[in-house]
C-alpha positions as CSV (number, residue, x, y, z in Angstrom):
1,X,108.3,-77.3,44.3
2,X,108.0,-80.6,42.8
3,X,104.9,-81.9,41.1
4,X,102.7,-82.9,44.0
5,X,101.8,-86.5,44.5
6,X,98.1,-85.6,44.0
7,X,98.9,-83.8,40.7
8,X,101.1,-86.6,39.5
9,X,98.4,-89.1,40.3
10,X,95.8,-87.0,38.5
11,X,98.1,-87.0,35.5
12,X,98.6,-90.8,35.6
13,X,94.8,-91.3,36.0
14,X,94.1,-89.1,33.0
15,X,96.6,-91.0,30.9
16,X,95.3,-94.4,32.0
17,X,91.7,-93.3,31.3
18,X,92.7,-92.1,27.8
19,X,94.5,-95.4,27.2
20,X,91.5,-97.4,28.3
21,X,89.2,-95.4,26.0
22,X,91.6,-95.9,23.1
23,X,91.9,-99.6,23.7
24,X,88.1,-99.9,23.9
25,X,87.7,-98.2,20.6
26,X,90.4,-100.3,19.1
27,X,88.8,-103.6,20.4
28,X,85.4,-102.6,19.0
29,X,86.9,-101.9,15.6
30,X,88.9,-105.1,15.7
31,X,85.7,-107.1,16.4
32,X,84.0,-105.4,13.5
33,X,87.0,-106.2,11.2
34,X,87.1,-109.8,12.3
35,X,83.3,-110.1,11.6
36,X,83.7,-108.6,8.2
37,X,86.5,-111.1,7.3
38,X,84.2,-113.9,8.4
39,X,81.4,-112.4,6.3
40,X,83.7,-112.3,3.3
41,X,84.4,-116.0,3.7
42,X,80.7,-116.8,4.1
43,X,79.7,-114.6,1.2
44,X,82.4,-116.1,-1.0
45,X,81.0,-119.6,-0.2
46,X,77.5,-118.4,-1.0
47,X,78.7,-116.9,-4.3
48,X,80.4,-120.1,-5.2
49,X,77.2,-122.0,-4.6
50,X,75.1,-119.5,-6.5
51,X,77.5,-119.8,-9.5
52,X,76.6,-123.5,-9.6
53,X,72.9,-122.9,-9.3
54,X,70.3,-121.7,-11.8
55,X,69.0,-118.7,-10.0
56,X,70.4,-115.3,-11.2
57,X,68.7,-113.5,-8.3
58,X,70.6,-115.7,-5.8
59,X,73.8,-115.1,-7.7
60,X,73.2,-111.3,-7.7
61,X,72.4,-111.3,-3.9
62,X,75.5,-113.3,-3.2
63,X,77.7,-110.8,-5.1
64,X,76.0,-107.9,-3.2
65,X,76.7,-109.7,0.1
66,X,80.3,-110.3,-0.9
67,X,80.8,-106.6,-1.9
68,X,79.1,-105.5,1.3
69,X,81.4,-107.7,3.4
70,X,84.5,-106.4,1.5
71,X,83.3,-102.8,2.0
72,X,82.9,-103.5,5.7
73,X,86.4,-105.0,6.0
74,X,87.8,-101.9,4.2
75,X,85.8,-99.6,6.5
76,X,87.0,-101.2,9.7
77,X,90.6,-101.5,8.5
78,X,90.6,-97.8,7.6
79,X,89.1,-96.9,11.0
80,X,91.8,-98.9,12.8
81,X,94.5,-97.2,10.8
82,X,93.2,-93.7,11.5
83,X,92.8,-94.6,15.2
84,X,96.5,-95.2,15.5
85,X,97.1,-91.7,14.3
86,X,94.7,-90.2,16.9
87,X,96.1,-88.6,20.1
88,X,95.3,-90.3,23.4
89,X,94.2,-86.9,24.8
90,X,91.8,-84.4,23.4
91,X,93.2,-81.0,22.5
92,X,91.7,-79.5,25.6
93,X,93.0,-82.2,27.9
94,X,96.4,-81.9,26.3
95,X,96.5,-78.1,26.8
96,X,95.3,-78.3,30.4
97,X,97.9,-80.9,31.3
98,X,100.6,-79.1,29.4
99,X,99.8,-75.8,31.2
100,X,99.6,-77.4,34.6
101,X,102.9,-79.2,34.2
102,X,104.6,-76.1,32.7
103,X,103.4,-74.0,35.7
104,X,104.7,-76.6,38.2
105,X,108.0,-76.8,36.3
106,X,108.4,-73.0,36.3
107,X,107.6,-72.8,40.0
108,X,110.1,-75.6,40.7
109,X,112.8,-73.8,38.7
110,X,112.2,-70.5,40.4
111,X,112.4,-72.2,43.8
112,X,115.6,-73.9,42.9
113,X,117.1,-70.7,41.6
114,X,116.2,-68.9,44.8
115,X,117.9,-71.6,46.9
116,X,121.0,-71.5,44.6
117,X,121.0,-67.7,44.9
118,X,121.1,-67.9,48.7
119,X,124.0,-70.4,48.6
120,X,125.9,-68.3,46.1
121,X,125.4,-65.2,48.2
122,X,126.8,-67.1,51.2
123,X,129.8,-68.3,49.2
124,X,130.4,-64.7,48.1
125,X,130.1,-63.4,51.6
126,X,132.7,-66.0,52.8
127,X,135.0,-65.2,49.9
128,X,134.8,-61.5,50.6
129,X,135.5,-62.1,54.4
130,X,138.5,-64.3,53.5
131,X,139.8,-61.8,50.9
132,X,139.5,-59.0,53.5
133,X,141.3,-61.0,56.1
134,X,144.1,-62.0,53.7
135,X,144.6,-58.3,52.5
136,X,144.8,-57.2,56.1
137,X,147.2,-60.0,57.0
138,X,149.4,-59.2,54.0
139,X,149.4,-55.5,54.9
140,X,150.5,-56.4,58.5
141,X,153.2,-58.8,57.2
142,X,154.5,-56.2,54.8
143,X,154.7,-53.6,57.6
144,X,156.8,-56.1,59.6
145,X,159.0,-56.8,56.5
146,X,157.8,-60.3,56.1
147,X,156.8,-62.0,52.9
148,X,153.1,-61.8,52.0
149,X,150.7,-64.7,52.3
150,X,150.7,-66.6,49.0
151,X,147.3,-68.2,49.5
152,X,145.6,-64.9,48.7
153,X,145.4,-65.6,45.0
154,X,143.0,-68.5,45.6
155,X,140.4,-66.1,46.6
156,X,140.2,-64.6,43.2
157,X,138.7,-67.9,42.0
158,X,135.2,-66.7,43.1
159,X,135.5,-63.4,41.3
160,X,137.1,-64.8,38.2
161,X,135.2,-68.0,37.6
162,X,132.0,-68.1,39.6
163,X,130.8,-64.5,39.8
164,X,131.7,-63.9,36.1
165,X,129.7,-66.9,34.8
166,X,126.4,-66.1,33.0
167,X,124.6,-68.6,35.2
168,X,125.6,-66.7,38.3
169,X,124.4,-63.4,36.8
170,X,121.1,-65.1,35.8
171,X,120.5,-66.6,39.2
172,X,121.8,-63.8,41.5
173,X,120.0,-60.7,40.4
């Protein structure tokens, strides 16, 4: 059982939607950062002008505007940095998708193991039939005084290598 086309499309849609939301947040923060940088330039120009003037209130306002613009830049830069550390999926979405994919993978593994078990059982059946035939043939050849069939040893391959493997024991229960 493979992940169904519908389930796979749902997964792709969820990822695409999350990426779109992430990009929208990032774009919004980048616009704020760009505006803050322009505000810093503007406030710096205003402060330079206020330094040349005679009005201490204008100077004080220009300094406040510059500080506010710098704080805005720091704010948006920090938000952008923390956004990069955020997951594309919420914890609930992640858990739901992980559980669904895990369930599908487990079902797929179990189906594959069942199919392999059937095949191994068939191979074992064929090997046993051939071993029985070879034993009977060798018994008849011995009773006639003829040499035994030397191909009989090949049949032990199934018992020695395949049937003795941990994978075989795990799959064929």
